[in-house]
C-alpha positions in Angstrom: -11.8 19.4 12.6 -8.2 18.5 12.3 -5.6 17.7 9.2 -4.1 14.3 9.5 -0.9 13.8 8.1 0.6 10.8 6.3 -1.4 10.7 3.0 -0.4 11.8 -0.2 -3.2 11.3 -2.8 -6.0 12.8 -0.8 -6.8 15.2 1.8 -7.4 13.7 5.3 -9.4 15.2 8.0 -10.3 14.0 11.5 -13.7 15.4 12.7 -15.3 15.5 15.9 -19.1 16.0 16.1 -20.9 18.0 18.7 -21.8 15.0 20.5 -18.1 14.1 20.6 -18.2 11.3 17.6 -15.3 11.1 15.8 -15.2 10.5 12.2 -12.6 10.8 9.1 -13.2 12.4 6.0 -11.3 11.6 2.8 -11.2 14.2 0.2 -9.9 13.7 -3.3 -8.8 17.1 -3.9 -5.3 15.8 -5.8 -5.3 14.8 -9.2 -5.3 12.3 -11.2 -7.3 10.7 -8.1 -9.9 13.5 -8.2 -10.7 12.2 -11.4 -11.2 9.0 -10.7 -12.8 9.5 -7.0 -16.2 8.2 -8.0 -14.7 4.6 -8.8 -12.2 5.1 -5.9 -14.2 6.1 -3.3 -17.4 3.9 -4.2 -14.7 0.7 -4.0 -13.6 1.9 -0.8 -16.8 2.4 0.7 -18.2 -1.2 -0.8 -15.0 -2.9 0.7 -15.4 -1.8 4.0 -19.1 -2.9 4.3 -17.9 -6.4 3.1 -15.0 -6.7 5.8 -17.2 -5.8 8.6 -18.0 -9.4 8.8 -14.2 -9.9 9.1 -11.6 -9.9 12.1 -9.5 -7.3 10.1 -9.9 -4.0 11.8 -11.2 -1.5 9.1 -13.4 1.9 9.4 -17.1 1.4 8.7 -18.4 3.6 5.9 -20.9 6.3 7.0 -21.5 8.4 3.4 -20.6 9.1 0.2 -20.3 12.2 -1.6 -19.3 11.2 -4.9 -20.1 14.5 -6.6 -18.6 16.6 -4.2 -21.6 18.9 -4.1 -21.8 18.9 -0.2 -18.1 18.6 0.6 -16.6 20.7 -1.9 -14.7 17.6 -3.3 -15.5 14.0 -3.8 -15.5 12.5 -0.2 -15.8 9.8 2.0 -16.8 10.1 5.5 -15.7 7.3 7.8 -15.6 6.1 11.5 -12.4 7.0 13.3 -10.6 3.9 14.5 -8.0 4.5 17.4 -3.8 4.4 17.4 -1.2 6.0 15.4 0.9 5.3 12.6 4.5 3.7 13.2 6.9 4.2 10.6 9.8 4.7 12.9 10.9 0.8 13.6 11.0 -2.3 11.9 11.5 -4.7 15.1 10.6 -8.2 14.5 7.3 -7.8 16.7 6.1 -5.0 14.0 6.8 -7.2 10.8 5.3 -10.3 12.6 1.9 -8.3 13.4 2.1 -7.0 9.6 2.4 -10.2 8.2 -0.3 -11.9 10.2 -2.8 -9.0 9.1 -2.0 -9.5 5.6 -2.6 -13.3 5.6 -6.0 -12.7 7.0 -6.8 -10.4 4.3 -5.4 -12.7 1.7 -7.6 -15.6 3.4 -10.9 -13.4 3.1 -13.6 -14.7 0.7 -15.6 -12.3 -1.2 -17.7 -14.6 -2.4 -19.5 -13.3 -5.9 -18.5 -9.6 -5.1 -14.9 -9.7 -6.0 -13.2 -6.7 -6.5 -11.8 -5.7 -9.7 -8.6 -7.3 -11.3 -5.5 -5.9 -9.9 -4.0 -3.1 -12.2 -0.1 -2.8 -12.7 1.3 0.0 -11.5 4.7 -0.2 -13.8 2.9 0.5 -17.2 5.4 0.4 -20.1 5.5 4.4 -20.0 7.0 3.8 -16.5 10.0 1.8 -17.6 12.5 4.9 -18.2 15.9 5.0 -16.9 15.3 7.0 -13.6 17.9 10.2 -14.1 18.7 9.6 -10.3 19.8 5.8 -11.3 23.6 4.8 -10.3 23.0 1.1 -11.7 21.7 1.3 -15.1 22.0 -2.2 -15.7 20.2 -2.9 -12.9 16.8 -1.0 -14.5 17.8 -2.4 -18.2 17.3 -5.9 -16.7 13.9 -5.0 -14.8 12.5 -3.6 -17.7 13.4 -6.7 -19.8 11.6 -8.9 -17.4 8.5 -6.8 -17.3 8.4 -7.2 -20.9 7.7 -11.4 -20.4 4.5 -12.6 -20.1 2.9 -12.4 -16.8 3.0 -15.3 -14.6 0.0 -17.8 -13.9 -1.1 -17.0 -10.4 -4.2 -17.7 -8.2 -6.5 -15.1 -7.6 -6.2 -13.6 -3.9 -8.6 -10.7 -1.9 -5.7 -7.8 -2.1 -5.3 -4.7 -0.1 -3.0 -3.5 -2.9 -1.8 -0.7 -0.9 -0.5 -2.6 2.2 2.3 -0.6 3.8 3.1 0.6 7.4 1.5 4.2 5.8 -1.5 2.5 6.2 -1.5 0.5 9.8 -2.9 2.2 12.7 -1.1 0.6 16.1 -2.4 0.5 19.4 -0.7 -0.5 22.7 1.5 -2.7 20.5 -1.2 -4.2 18.1 -2.6 -3.2 14.7 -5.7 -1.4 15.5 -6.7 -0.4 12.1 -5.9 -0.8 8.1 -7.1 1.7 6.0 -7.1 3.2 2.4 -9.0 0.4 0.7 -9.5 2.4 -2.6 -6.9 0.3 -5.0 -8.5 -3.5 -3.6 -8.2 -5.7 -6.0 -8.1 -9.4 -6.9 -4.7 -10.8 -7.8 -1.7 -12.4 -6.8 -0.8 -12.5 -3.3 2.8 -11.9 -3.7 1.8 -8.5 -5.0 0.7 -7.0 -1.4 3.8 -8.6 0.0 6.0 -7.2 -2.4 4.6 -3.5 -1.9 5.1 -3.8 1.9 8.5 -5.0 1.6 9.8 -2.2 -0.8 8.1 0.3 1.3 10.0 -1.1 4.3 13.2 -1.4 2.2 12.9 2.6 1.4 12.5 3.4 5.4 14.4 1.1 6.8 16.9 -0.4 4.7 16.6 -3.6 2.6 17.0 -6.0 5.2 13.8 -5.2 6.7 11.8 -5.7 3.7 13.2 -9.4 3.0 12.5 -10.0 6.7 8.9 -9.2 6.3 8.9 -11.2 3.0 10.0 -14.1 5.1 7.5 -13.7 8.1 4.6 -13.6 5.4 5.9 -16.6 3.6 6.4 -18.5 7.1 3.1 -18.1 8.0 1.0 -18.4 4.6 3.2 -21.5 3.9 3.8 -19.7 0.4 6.0 -21.6 -2.1 6.5 -19.3 -5.4 8.6 -20.5 -8.1 11.8 -17.9 -7.9 11.3 -16.6 -11.3 7.5 -15.7 -10.5 8.3 -14.4 -7.3 10.9 -12.1 -9.0 8.3 -11.0 -11.6 6.0 -9.5 -9.2 8.7 -7.7 -7.0 10.3 -6.0 -10.2 6.5 -5.0 -11.1 6.3 -3.1 -7.7 9.9 -1.4 -7.4 8.8 -0.1 -11.1 5.9 1.2 -10.1 7.3 4.0 -7.9 9.3 5.1 -11.2 9.9 7.8 -12.4 11.0 9.0 -8.8 10.1 7.5 -5.5 10.7 11.0 -3.6 6.4 11.5 -4.1 5.9 9.2 -0.8 8.8 10.6 1.2 7.2 13.9 2.3 4.6 12.0 4.7 7.5 10.5 6.3 9.2 13.3 6.7 6.0 15.1 8.2 6.0 12.3 10.6 9.4 13.2 11.6 11.6 10.8 9.9 15.0 12.1 9.0 14.7 10.6 5.1 15.9 12.5 2.2 14.8 11.8 -1.6 18.3 10.6 -2.4 18.0 7.9 0.4 14.9 6.9 -0.6 15.9 6.7 -4.2 19.3 4.5 -3.2 17.4 2.4 -1.2 14.8 1.6 -4.1 17.8 0.7 -6.3 19.4 -1.6 -3.5 16.0 -3.1 -3.3 16.1 -3.8 -7.1 19.3 -5.5 -6.7 18.3 -8.0 -3.7 15.6 -8.8 -5.7 17.1 -9.5 -9.4 20.2 -11.2 -7.5 18.7 -12.8 -4.5 15.6 -14.4 -5.9 
């Protein structure tokens, strides 16, 4: 058994059996996710089973322990996939591969077994000026935008937490897409926005913009600019009150990104979304 790095909602363990077979065990040890573990883990297992008939490289669900009676905490055992995280680069090839895989996810047709409707991660309680903010007017503008009615959209199969931290790479290709507990049905741009915001905090605003362009080129995506702005702002506000919560796994992976840099880049991303689109 070995502890896997990179996650912050669960404890992830790599297991090797006596016969040499490898597997991954997700333990829901952290709140508030542990409180909702039964729904989250059941969803992940069901989605992985659905996606076995697709070309998307996903783990295979092996077993569930929703009560935690056997594993000590609610748990999901799944197959091991080859590859490593690649957080240190936003090269063109990486962004192109990400965009291509995300288009494939959005094209998946679940039939009658659609996942749950998406949930906003920018609930009204989060729309409070963060103490680290430098550009207060930007945040006021963002909160006002989110008070507007939700734009109409065509529903799509969403990963809902698609970003570099949930992608495995092997020989220059994506060998695994992991972490399907938040899979939802909603606007495709929500997945694009989440990946772009994550990239912006990791590598700067320009990286997020390049990824968005790569996706839109492949998906032939033509969103009204007000609609595009709304979903991107929703994603950015979802990181409040502090994006520092996602930074430690980056440092664990060897990146030199402190909390203040992530906060600054999130604010720069907000400015880009509000001003450019």
